[in-house]
MARFI-938375 format. One line per 8 residues: their letters; for each residue x, y, z of N, C-alpha, C. Coordinates in steps of 0.05 Angstrom, whole numbers, plus 32768, in hexadecimal, padded with zeros to 4 digits. Example, Ala and Ser with C-alpha at 12.3 -4.5 7.8 and 13.67 -1.06 7.14 Angstrom:
<atoms>
as) 8108 7F8E 809C 80F6 7FA6 809C 8108 7FBE 809C; 8101 7FD3 808E 8111 7FEB 808F 8102 8001 809D .
</atoms>
This chain:
<atoms>
xxxxxxxx) 8011 7FE8 8000 8000 8000 8000 8012 8019 8000; 800B 802C 7FEF 801A 8045 7FEE 8007 805C 7FF7; 8011 806B 800A 8001 8081 8016 8010 809B 8010; 8001 80AF 8009 800B 80CB 8006 7FFC 80DC 8019; 800B 80EB 802A 7FFF 80FD 803E 8006 8119 8038; 7FF2 812B 8038 7FF7 8148 8036 7FF3 8154 8051; 8009 815F 805C 800A 8166 8078 800C 8185 807B; 7FF7 8190 8087 7FF7 81AD 808D 8007 81B5 80A5 .
xxxxxxxx) 8008 81A3 80B9 8014 81A9 80D3 8001 819E 80E8; 8008 81A2 8101 7FF7 8197 8117 7FF8 81AA 812E; 7FE1 81B4 8137 7FE0 81C7 814D 7FE4 81BB 8169; 7FE9 81CB 817C 7FED 81C2 8198 8001 81D4 81A6; 8005 81CF 81C0 8019 81DE 81CF 8035 81DA 81C3; 8039 81C2 81B8 8052 81BC 81AA 804C 81B9 818C; 803F 81CE 8181 8036 81CD 8165 804D 81C8 8152; 8046 81BA 813C 8059 81B4 8128 8051 81C1 810E .
xxxxxxxx) 8065 81CD 8100 8060 81D7 80E5 805D 81C0 80D2; 8058 81C7 80B9 8053 81B3 80A4 806B 81A0 80A1; 8083 81AA 80A0 809A 8199 809B 809F 8185 80B2; 809E 8190 80CB 80A2 817E 80E2 808C 816A 80E5; 8073 8172 80E0 805D 8160 80E2 805E 814A 80CC; 8068 8151 80B4 806A 813D 809F 807E 8128 80A6; 8094 812F 80B2 80A8 811C 80BB 809C 8109 80D0; 808D 8115 80E3 8081 8104 80F8 806C 80F1 80ED .
xxxxxxxx) 805C 80FB 80DA 8047 80E9 80CE 8054 80D2 80C0; 8069 80D7 80B0 8077 80C1 80A2 8083 80AD 80B5; 808F 80B7 80CA 809C 80A4 80DD 8088 8093 80EC; 8072 809F 80F6 805E 8090 8105 8050 807C 80F3; 8049 8084 80DB 803B 8072 80C9 804D 805A 80C2; 8067 805F 80BC 8079 8049 80B6 807C 8035 80CC; 807B 8040 80E5 807D 802E 80FC 8063 801E 8100; 804C 802C 80FB 8032 801F 80FF 802C 800B 80E9 .
xxxxxxxx) 8035 8010 80D1 802F 7FFF 80BA 8048 7FFB 80A9; 805B 7FEB 80B3 8075 7FE8 80A5 8071 7FDB 8089; 805B 7FCF 8084 8057 7FC3 806A 804D 7FD6 8054; 8048 7FEF 805C 803F 8002 8048 8054 8019 8046; 8053 8027 8030 8065 803D 802B 8055 8057 802D; 8062 806C 8039 8055 8086 803B 8067 809C 8032; 805C 80AF 8024 806A 80C8 801D 805A 80DF 8029; 8066 80EC 803D 8059 8102 804A 8064 811D 8040 .
xxxxxxxx) 8053 812D 8035 805B 8146 8029 8051 815E 8039; 8063 8170 8040 805A 8189 804E 804C 819B 803A; 8035 81A5 8043 8024 81B6 8032 801A 81CD 8043; 801E 81E6 803B 8014 81FC 8049 7FF6 81FE 8048; 7FEA 820F 8059 7FCD 8211 805B 7FC1 8226 8048; 7FD2 8233 8038 7FC8 8247 8026 7FC9 8263 8031; 7FCE 8265 804B 7FD0 827F 8058 7FEB 828C 8057; 7FEF 82A3 8064 8008 82B1 8062 8022 82A1 8067 .
xxxxxxxx) 8020 828D 8079 8039 827E 8080 803B 8264 8070; 802E 8262 805A 802E 824A 8049 804B 8242 8041; 805C 8255 803A 8076 824F 8031 8088 8243 8046; 807F 8243 805F 808F 8235 8074 8091 8217 806E; 807F 820D 805E 807F 81F0 8058 8096 81E9 8045; 80A1 81FD 8037 80B6 81F7 8024 80D2 81F9 8030; 80E3 81E6 8029 80FE 81E7 8032 810D 81FB 8020; 8124 8205 8029 8134 8217 8019 813C 8230 8028 .
xxxxxxxx) 8150 823D 801E 8159 8255 802B 8146 826C 8027; 8144 827C 803C 8133 8294 803B 8144 82AD 8037; 8138 82C0 8029 8145 82DA 8026 812F 82EF 802A; 8137 8308 802D 8124 831E 8030 8121 832D 8016; 8108 8333 8010 8101 8345 7FFA 80ED 8359 8005; 80F6 8372 8008 80E5 8386 8014 80DD 837D 8030; 80C3 837B 8035 80BA 8373 8050 80B1 8356 8052; 80BB 8345 8040 80B2 8329 8040 80CA 8317 803E .
xxxxxxxx) 80C7 82FE 8047 80DB 82E9 8042 80D4 82DB 8028; 80E8 82D2 801B 80E5 82C6 8000 80F3 82AA 8000; 80E5 8297 7FF5 80F1 827C 7FF1 80E9 8273 7FD6; 80FB 8266 7FC8 80F5 825B 7FAD 80ED 823E 7FB0; 80D7 8237 7FA3 80CD 821C 7FA4 80BE 8216 7F8B; 80C4 81FF 7F7E 80B5 81F7 7F67 80B5 820A 7F50; 80CB 8219 7F4D 80CD 822C 7F37 80BE 8246 7F3C; 80B5 824B 7F54 80A7 8263 7F5B 80B4 8270 7F73 .
xxxxxxxx) 80B0 828A 7F76 80B9 8299 7F8D 80A2 829D 7FA0; 80A5 8293 7FB8 808F 8293 7FCC 8096 82A8 7FE1; 8082 82B8 7FE8 8085 82CC 7FFD 8077 82C3 8017; 8083 82CB 802D 8077 82C7 8047 807E 82DF 8059; 806D 82E6 806C 8073 82FD 807D 808D 82FA 808C; 809C 8310 808E 80B6 830F 809C 80B2 830D 80BA; 80C7 8304 80C8 80C8 8302 80E5 80B2 82F1 80F1; 80A9 82DD 80E2 8095 82CA 80ED 8079 82D5 80F0 .
xxxxxxxx) 8073 82EC 80E5 8058 82F8 80E7 8043 82E6 80DB; 802C 82E6 80E7 8016 82D4 80DD 8004 82E2 80C8; 8007 82FC 80C5 7FF6 830B 80B2 8008 831C 80A0; 7FFD 8321 8088 800B 8333 8076 8007 8350 807D; 801C 8360 807C 801A 837D 807C 801A 8386 805F; 8006 8392 8055 8005 8399 8038 801D 83AA 802F; 8027 83BB 8041 803E 83CB 803A 8057 83BA 8035; 8059 83A5 8046 8070 8392 8043 806D 8383 8028 .
xxxxxxxx) 8055 837B 8022 8051 836C 8009 8058 837E 7FF1; 804F 8397 7FF2 8055 83AA 7FDD 8073 83AD 7FD9; 8081 83B1 7FEF 809E 83B5 7FEE 80AC 839C 7FE3; 80A2 8384 7FEA 80AE 836B 7FE0 80AA 8369 7FC2; 8092 836E 7FB9 808C 836B 7F9C 809B 8380 7F8C; 809D 8398 7F95 80AC 83AC 7F87 80CA 83A5 7F86; 80D4 8399 7F9C 80F0 8391 7F9C 80F5 837A 7F88; 80E3 8367 7F87 80E6 8351 7F74 80E4 835B 7F57 .
xxxxxxxx) 80D2 836D 7F53 80D0 8379 7F38 80E9 8387 7F30; 80F4 8397 7F42 810D 83A6 7F3C 8124 8393 7F37; 8124 837B 7F45 8139 8368 7F41 8135 8357 7F27; 811F 835B 7F1A 811A 834D 7F01 8111 8330 7F04; 8103 832A 7F19 80F9 830F 7F1E 80E8 8305 7F07; 80ED 82ED 7EFE 80DE 82E2 7EE7 80CC 82CA 7EEF; 80D2 82BD 7F05 80C2 82A7 7F0E 80A7 82B1 7F1A; 8092 82A0 7F1A 8079 82A8 7F27 807E 82B0 7F44 .
xxxxxxxx) 8071 82C4 7F4D 8073 82CE 7F69 8059 82C7 7F77; 805A 82B5 7F8B 8042 82AB 7F98 803F 82B9 7FB3; 8027 82C5 7FB7 8021 82D2 7FD0 8009 82C3 7FDC; 800D 82B1 7FEF 7FF6 82A3 7FFB 7FE9 82B5 8010; 7FCF 82BB 800C 7FC1 82CD 801F 7FAC 82BD 802E; 7FA4 82A6 8024 7F8F 8296 8032 7F76 82A6 8034; 7F6D 82A9 804D 7F57 82BB 8053 7F5C 82CA 806D; 7F76 82D1 8071 7F7F 82DE 8089 7F80 82FD 8085 .
xxxxxxxx) 7F70 830C 8094 7F70 8329 8090 7F8C 8335 8094; 7F94 8348 8085 7FB0 8353 8087 7FB3 8364 80A0; 7FCC 8369 80A7 7FD2 837B 80BE 7FD4 8397 80B2; 7FBE 83A2 80AB 7FBE 83BD 809E 7FA8 83BD 8089; 7FA7 83D4 807B 7F93 83D8 8066 7F9C 83CA 804C; 7F8C 83B9 8042 7F94 83AA 8029 7F9B 83BD 8012; 7F8C 83D4 8011 7F91 83E7 7FFB 7FAC 83F5 7FFD; 7FB9 83F2 8015 7FD4 83FD 8018 7FE8 83EF 8006 .
xxxxxxxx) 7FE0 83D8 7FFB 7FF1 83CA 7FE9 7FFB 83DB 7FD2; 7FE9 83ED 7FC8 7FF1 83FF 7FB3 7FF0 841D 7FBC; 7FE8 8421 7FD5 7FE6 843D 7FDE 7FD3 844D 7FCC; 7FDB 8464 7FC5 7FCB 8475 7FB3 7FD3 8472 7F96; 7FE5 845F 7F90 7FF0 845E 7F75 7FEC 8443 7F68; 7FD4 843A 7F65 7FCE 8420 7F59 7FDA 841E 7F3D; 7FD6 8431 7F2C 7FE0 8430 7F11 7FFE 842E 7F11; 800C 843E 7F21 8029 843E 7F22 8034 8424 7F2C .
xxxxxxxx) 8028 8419 7F41 8032 8400 7F4D 802D 83E9 7F39; 8015 83E9 7F2D 800F 83D4 7F1A 8023 83D5 7F03; 802A 83EC 7EFA 803D 83EF 7EE4 8059 83E5 7EED; 8060 83EB 7F06 807A 83E2 7F10 807C 83C3 7F12; 8065 83B6 7F16 8065 8399 7F1A 805D 838A 7F01; 805A 8397 7EEB 804F 838A 7ED3 8060 8373 7ECA; 807A 8372 7ED1 808B 835C 7EC8 8089 8343 7EDA; 807A 8345 7EF0 8078 832E 7F02 805F 831E 7EFC .
xxxxxxxx) 8062 8303 7EFF 804C 82F1 7EFD 8043 82EC 7F1A; 802E 82FA 7F22 8025 82F9 7F3E 800E 82E5 7F42; 8010 82D5 7F57 7FFB 82C1 7F5E 7FF3 82C6 7F7B; 7FD9 82CB 7F7F 7FCE 82CE 7F9A 7FBF 82B4 7FA1; 7FC7 82A6 7FB6 7FB9 828E 7FBE 7FA5 8295 7FD3; 7F8C 828B 7FD0 7F77 8291 7FE3 7F69 8278 7FED; 7F5D 8279 8004 7F4E 8263 800F 7F30 826B 8012; 7F28 827E 8002 7F0C 8286 8001 7F06 828F 7FE5 .
xxxxxxxx) 7EEE 8288 7FDC 7EE5 8291 7FC1 7ED2 82A9 7FC3; 7ED2 82B6 7FDA 7EC1 82CD 7FDE 7EC8 82E4 7FCC; 7EB5 82F1 7FBF 7EBC 8309 7FAF 7EBF 8321 7FC2; 7EC9 8337 7FB7 7ECE 834E 7FC7 7EB4 835B 7FD0; 7EA1 835E 7FBD 7E89 836E 7FC2 7E70 835D 7FBF; 7E59 8368 7FC9 7E40 835B 7FC4 7E35 834B 7FDC; 7E1F 833D 7FD7 7E11 832E 7FED 7E22 8317 7FF7; 7E35 830D 7FE7 7E46 82F8 7FF0 7E63 8302 7FF4 .
xxxxxxxx) 7E67 831C 7FF5 7E81 8327 7FF6 7E8D 832A 8012; 7EA3 8338 8013 7EB3 833A 802B 7EA3 8346 8042; 7E95 835B 803D 7E86 8369 8052 7E6E 8358 805C; 7E61 834A 8049 7E4A 8339 8051 7E54 8323 8063; 7E6C 8318 805E 7E76 8303 806F 7E7B 830D 808C; 7E81 8327 808E 7E86 8332 80A8 7E6F 8330 80BB; 7E56 8332 80B1 7E3E 8332 80C2 7E2F 8318 80C0; 7E3A 8304 80B2 7E2C 82EB 80AF 7E27 82DE 80CA .
xxxxxxxx) 7E0E 82D9 80D0 7E07 82CD 80EA 7E04 82E1 8101; 7E0B 82FA 80FB 7E0A 830F 8110 7DFB 8328 8106; 7DE5 8322 80F7 7DD7 8338 80EB 7DCA 834B 80FF; 7DC6 8341 8118 7DB9 8352 812C 7DCC 8366 8139; 7DE5 8365 8132 7DF9 8378 813E 7DF9 8391 812D; 7DED 83A6 8137 7DEB 83BF 8127 7E05 83CC 8121; 7E17 83CC 8135 7E31 83D8 8131 7E41 83CA 811C; 7E40 83AF 811D 7E4E 839F 8109 7E42 83A3 80ED .
xxxxxxxx) 7E28 83A5 80EC 7E1B 83AA 80D2 7E24 83C5 80C6; 7E26 83D9 80D7 7E2E 83F4 80CE 7E4B 83F3 80C4; 7E5C 83E4 80D3 7E78 83E2 80CB 7E7B 83D4 80B0; 7E6B 83BF 80AD 7E6B 83B0 8094 7E62 83C1 807C; 7E4E 83D1 8081 7E44 83E3 806C 7E59 83F7 8064; 7E66 8402 8079 7E7B 8416 8073 7E92 8409 8064; 7E99 83F1 806B 7EAF 83E2 805D 7EA7 83DD 8040; 7E8E 83D5 803C 7E85 83CF 8021 7E86 83E8 8010 .
xxxxxxxx) 7E7D 83FF 801B 7E7D 8418 800C 7E9A 8420 8005; 7EAC 841D 8018 7EC8 8424 8012 7ED3 8414 7FFC; 7ECE 83F9 7FFC 7ED9 83E9 7FE6 7ECB 83ED 7FCC; 7EB2 83F6 7FCD 7EA4 83FD 7FB4 7EB3 8415 7FA7; 7EBA 8428 7FB8 7EC8 8440 7FAE 7EE4 8438 7FA3; 7EF2 8427 7FB2 7F0D 841F 7FAA 7F0C 840F 7F8F; 7EF8 83FD 7F8E 7EF7 83EC 7F76 7EED 83FB 7F5E; 7EDF 8411 7F62 7ED6 8420 7F4A 7EEE 842A 7F3A .
xxxxxxxx) 7F05 842F 7F47 7F1D 8436 7F39 7F2D 841D 7F32; 7F30 840B 7F45 7F42 83F4 7F41 7F37 83E1 7F2C; 7F1D 83DD 7F2B 7F12 83CB 7F17 7F18 83D5 7EFB; 7F17 83F0 7EF8 7F1D 83FB 7EDE 7F3A 83F8 7ED6; 7F4C 83FB 7EEA 7F68 83F8 7EE5 7F6F 83DB 7EDE; 7F62 83C9 7EEC 7F68 83AC 7EE8 7F5F 83A3 7ECC; 7F4A 83B0 7EC1 7F40 83AA 7EA7 7F3C 838C 7EA3; 7F2B 8380 7EB5 7F25 8364 7EB2 7F0B 8361 7EA2 .
xxxxxxxx) 7F0C 8365 7E88 7EF5 8363 7E77 7EE3 837B 7E7B; 7EC9 8377 7E76 7EB5 838C 7E79 7EB3 8394 7E96; 7EAE 83AD 7E9C 7EAB 83B7 7EB7 7E8E 83B6 7EC0; 7E7E 83A7 7EB1 7E61 83A5 7EB8 7E5C 8388 7EC0; 7E4D 8385 7ED7 7E45 836A 7EDF 7E5B 835A 7EEB; 7E58 833F 7EEA 7E6A 832D 7EF9 7E86 832C 7EEF; 7E8C 833A 7ED8 7EA8 8339 7ECE 7EBA 834D 7EDC; 7EAE 835E 7EED 7EBF 8371 7EFC 7ED1 8362 7F0F .
xxxxxxxx) 7EE9 836C 7F12 7EFC 835E 7F24 7EF1 835B 7F40; 7EE4 836F 7F4A 7ED9 836F 7F66 7EC3 835A 7F69; 7EB9 834F 7F54 7EA4 833A 7F56 7EB0 831E 7F52; 7ECA 831C 7F4D 7ED7 8302 7F47 7EDA 82F2 7F60; 7ED7 82D8 7F5F 7EDB 82C6 7F76 7EF7 82C9 7F81; 7EF8 82CB 7F9C 7F12 82CD 7FA9 7F1C 82E9 7FAF; 7F10 82FD 7FA2 7F1B 8318 7FA6 7F15 8323 7FC2; 7F01 8317 7FD0 7EFB 8320 7FEB 7F0B 8312 8000 .
xxxxxxxx) 7F1D 8300 7FF8 7F2D 82F1 800C 7F41 8303 8019; 7F47 82FC 8032 7F5D 8309 8041 7F57 8327 8044; 7F3F 832E 804B 7F38 834A 8050 7F3D 835C 8038; 7F3A 8352 8020 7F3D 8361 8007 7F5A 8361 7FFD; 7F6C 8354 800B 7F88 8354 8001 7F8A 8345 7FE7; 7F79 8330 7FE3 7F79 8322 7FCA 7F71 8334 7FB3; 7F5D 8345 7FB8 7F54 8358 7FA4 7F6A 836C 7F9D; 7F77 8376 7FB2 7F8D 8389 7FAE 7FA3 837E 7F9D .
xxxxxxxx) 7FAA 8364 7FA2 7FBE 8357 7F92 7FB4 8353 7F75; 7F9B 834B 7F72 7F90 8347 7F57 7F8F 8360 7F47; 7F8A 8377 7F55 7F8A 8390 7F47 7FA6 8397 7F3C; 7FBA 838C 7F49 7FD6 8390 7F40 7FDE 837C 7F2A; 7FCB 836A 7F24 7FD0 8357 7F0E 7FD4 833A 7F17; 7FD0 8335 7F31 7FD3 8319 7F3A 7FBC 8307 7F31; 7FC2 82EE 7F2D 7FAE 82DA 7F28 7FA5 82CF 7F43; 7F8B 82CE 7F48 7F81 82C2 7F61 7F7B 82A4 7F5C .
xxxxxxxx) 7F88 8293 7F6C 7F85 8277 7F68 7F7F 8269 7F82; 7F6C 8257 7F83 7F66 8248 7F9C 7F7F 823A 7FA6; 7F86 823E 7FBF 7F9E 8233 7FCA 7FA0 8215 7FC8; 7F89 8207 7FCD 7F8A 81EA 7FCD 7F93 81DF 7FB2; 7F8A 81EB 7F9C 7F91 81E1 7F82 7FAF 81E6 7F7D; 7FB8 81FE 7F82 7FD4 8205 7F7C 7FE7 81F5 7F8E; 7FE1 81F2 7FA7 7FF3 81E4 7FBA 7FF4 81C6 7FB4; 7FDF 81BA 7FA9 7FE0 819E 7FA2 7FF6 8199 7F8E .
xxxxxxxx) 7FFA 81AB 7F7B 800F 81A9 7F68 802A 81B1 7F73; 802B 81C8 7F81 8044 81D2 7F8B 8051 81C0 7F9F; 8041 81B2 7FAF 804C 81A0 7FC4 8055 8185 7FB9; 804E 817F 7FA1 8054 8165 7F96 803E 8151 7F9C; 8028 8159 7FA9 8013 8147 7FB0 8005 813B 7F98; 7FFF 814C 7F84 7FF1 8143 7F6C 8001 812D 7F5E; 801B 8130 7F5B 802C 811C 7F4E 802E 8103 7F5F; 8033 8106 7F79 8036 80EF 7F8B 801D 80DE 7F8C .
xxxxxxxx) 8006 80EB 7F8A 7FED 80DC 7F8E 7FE6 80CA 7F76; 7FF4 80CE 7F60 7FED 80BE 7F49 7FF3 80A0 7F4D; 8006 809A 7F60 800C 807E 7F66 8004 8076 7F82; 7FF2 8085 7F8E 7FE9 807F 7FAA 7FD1 806D 7FAB; 7FCF 805E 7FC1 7FB8 804E 7FC7 7FA6 805D 7FDB; 7FB1 8071 7FE9 7FA2 8081 7FFC 7FAF 809C 7FFE; 7F9E 80B1 7FFD 7FA8 80CC 8001 7F9D 80D7 801B; 7FAE 80E1 802C 7FA6 80EA 8047 7FAE 8107 804B .
xxxxxxxx) 7F9C 8117 8056 7FA2 8132 805E 7FA5 8134 807C; 7FB7 8144 8085 7FBC 8147 80A2 7FBD 8165 80A8; 7FAB 816D 80BB 7FAB 8189 80C3 7F9A 818E 80DB; 7F94 81A7 80E1 7F84 81AE 80F8 7F67 81A8 80F4; 7F55 81B9 8100 7F38 81B3 80FF 7F2E 81B2 80E2; 7F1D 819E 80DE 7F0F 819C 80C4 7EF4 81A9 80C6; 7EF1 81C0 80B9 7ED9 81D0 80B9 7ECE 81D2 809D; 7EB5 81DD 809A 7EAB 81E0 807F 7EBE 81F0 806D .
xxxxxxxx) 7ECA 8205 8078 7EDD 8215 8068 7EF5 8205 8060; 7F02 81F7 8073 7F1A 81E8 806C 7F14 81D0 805B; 7EFB 81C6 805D 7EF3 81B0 804C 7EF2 81B9 802F; 7EE9 81D1 802A 7EE6 81DC 800F 7F00 81E7 8004; 7F11 81F3 8015 7F28 8202 800B 7F43 81FA 8016; 7F44 81E7 8029 7F5D 81E0 8036 7F69 81C6 802A; 7F7B 81BA 803B 7F89 81A2 8032 7F75 818B 802B; 7F5E 818B 8038 7F4A 8177 8032 7F42 8178 8015 .
xxxxxxxx) 7F3F 8190 800A 7F37 8193 7FEE 7F4E 8189 7FDC; 7F67 818E 7FE4 7F7D 8185 7FD4 7F7E 8166 7FD3; 7F7C 8159 7FEA 7F7F 813C 7FEA 7F67 812F 7FDC; 7F4F 813A 7FDF 7F38 812F 7FD2 7F3A 8131 7FB4; 7F44 8148 7FAA 7F46 814C 7F8D 7F5B 8139 7F81; 7F72 8136 7F8D 7F87 8125 7F81 7F7F 8108 7F84; 7F72 8100 7F99 7F69 80E5 7F9C 7F54 80DD 7F88; 7F42 80F0 7F82 7F2D 80EB 7F6E 7F39 80E6 7F53 .
xxxxxxxx) 7F4E 80F4 7F4C 7F5B 80F0 7F32 7F65 80D3 7F2E; 7F6F 80C8 7F45 7F7A 80AD 7F43 7F66 8097 7F4C; 7F4E 809F 7F53 7F39 808C 7F5B 7F40 807D 7F75; 7F4E 808B 7F88 7F56 807F 7FA1 7F48 808E 7FB8; 7F46 8082 7FCF 7F39 8090 7FE6 7F4A 80A6 7FF1; 7F3D 80BA 7FFD 7F4A 80D0 800B 7F3F 80D2 8027; 7F50 80D7 803A 7F47 80DA 8056 7F55 80F1 8063; 7F4A 80FB 807A 7F56 8111 8088 7F5B 8109 80A5 .
xxxxxxxx) 7F71 8113 80B0 7F77 8112 80CD 7F77 812E 80D7; 7F65 8135 80E9 7F62 8150 80F3 7F5E 8151 8111; 7F62 8168 811C 7F5F 816B 8139 7F41 816C 8141; 7F30 8172 812F 7F13 8171 8133 7F05 816F 8118; 7EF1 815F 8117 7EE1 815C 80FE 7EC6 8169 8103; 7EC3 8181 80F7 7EAB 8191 80FC 7E99 8191 80E3; 7E9A 817C 80D4 7E88 8178 80BD 7E7C 815D 80BE; 7E65 8159 80B2 7E57 8140 80B3 7E61 812C 809D .
xxxxxxxx) 7E58 8114 80A0 7E5F 80FF 808E 7E57 8105 8071; 7E3F 8111 806E 7E36 8117 8053 7E48 812C 8047; 7E51 8140 8056 7E63 8155 804C 7E7D 8149 8043; 7E87 8136 8053 7EA0 8129 804C 7E9E 811A 8031; 7E88 810C 802E 7E84 80FD 8015 7E82 8110 7FFE; 7E73 8126 8002 7E6F 8139 7FEC 7E8A 8146 7FE4; 7E9C 8149 7FF8 7EB6 8155 7FF2 7ECA 8141 7FE6; 7EC3 8128 7FE6 7ED4 8114 7FDA 7EE6 8105 7FEE .
xxxxxxxx) 7EDF 8107 8008 7EEF 80F9 801C 7EE1 80E0 8025; 7EF0 80CB 8028 7EE4 80B1 8031 7EDF 80B1 804F; 7EF0 80C0 805E 7EEE 80C0 807B 7EFD 80D7 8086; 7EFA 80DC 80A0 7F09 80F0 80AF 7F0E 80E6 80CB; 7F25 80EA 80D5 7F2D 80E0 80EF 7F35 80F7 8101; 7F30 80F5 811B 7F37 810A 812E 7F4E 8100 813F; 7F5F 8114 8148 7F75 810E 815B 7F7A 8126 816C; 7F86 8122 8183 7F8B 8138 8195 7FA0 814B 818B .
xxxxxxxx) 7FA0 8163 8196 7FB6 8176 8190 7FD0 816B 819A; 7FE6 8175 818F 8000 816E 8199 800D 8156 818B; 8026 8152 8190 8036 813D 8182 802B 8121 8187; 8025 811C 81A1 801B 8102 81A8 7FFF 80FD 819B; 7FEF 8112 819A 7FD5 810F 818D 7FD7 8109 8170; 7FEA 8116 8162 7FEF 8111 8146 7FF8 80F4 8142; 800A 80EB 8153 8014 80CF 8150 7FFE 80BB 8154; 7FED 80BF 8168 7FD7 80AD 816D 7FC4 80AD 8155 .
xxxxxxxx) 7FBF 80C4 814A 7FAD 80C6 8134 7FB7 80B8 811B; 7FD1 80BB 8115 7FDD 80AE 80FE 7FDB 808F 8102; 7FE0 8086 811A 7FDF 8069 811F 7FC2 805F 8119; 7FAE 806E 8122 7F93 8065 811E 7F8C 8065 8100; 7F95 8079 80F2 7F8F 8079 80D5 7F9D 8062 80C7; 7FB6 805C 80D0 7FC4 8046 80C4 7FB6 802B 80CA; 7FAC 8028 80E2 7F9E 8010 80EA 7F84 800D 80DA; 7F77 8023 80D3 7F5E 8023 80C4 7F63 801C 80A6 .
xxxx) 7F78 8028 809A 7F7B 8027 807E 7F90 8013 8074; 7FA5 800E 8083 7FBA 7FFD 8079 7FB2 7FE0 807A; 7FBA 7FD0 8067 7FB4 7FB4 8067 7FC2 7FA6 807F; 7FB6 7F91 8089 7FC2 7F83 80A0 7FCB 7F67 8098 .
</atoms>
């Protein structure tokens, strides 16, 4: 039996990042099922610290760390920050453009609001910054397909389930109006087809991710791509899964959002291509059996936080799936 595992990391007081957790998963599985082979691949979660999953030397570009992986330049916030500062992203991109970077530049934003105003990415000079970056192939990875504006947009999500909160509703309305004004200029600059109806950039899926940072990047020319799809290829998961008998995802809580946009979506997609089962090992399974089946997962398993919890969980999955 050949198993391929896509490992996000594992939370707990002694939390493990994707690379450390992948090593642990491979070791425990091999001990629990010595008759099967496992390849455990570290895979980021699509958020700002996604590039931590990649091995390689880091360097600084403006306000971001840079690592090269899979023929692309990946950015991650400097000094271990968990959120993007739009000014740092802008400085990094301008620095890469000035250096003549030719490889795709990947900015994983997930759906994490930035530490600052997303529109600060270009300040008051969208046209000038867009012109300065025109030589870069920019890719923005998101874990939400939410558009910037409208009933399903960023501001609507702010009040979802809390419609009775008047202050929150007022704040959401003000935020919506502000982005309407910003996008009236930025949509025209981006020139994404006709500026009427759903072809406007501000109506495109994913532009409302990360507090509008995805939109700000798209206005500069970035392609918005679902993180789960892109990471399946970048991590080697898609290629490795072609010869697998089981594809397993390993990460934190399994929620409706992570089921649709996280590592669960990656493992389900690559397993479906090969006609093999896919399963998840998570710290909590907050979706029902029907949702799992609809997403393409055969099962989901729970395990405690921490290193020992991960080890116990891997052993149980091995006992369930590996031949005896």
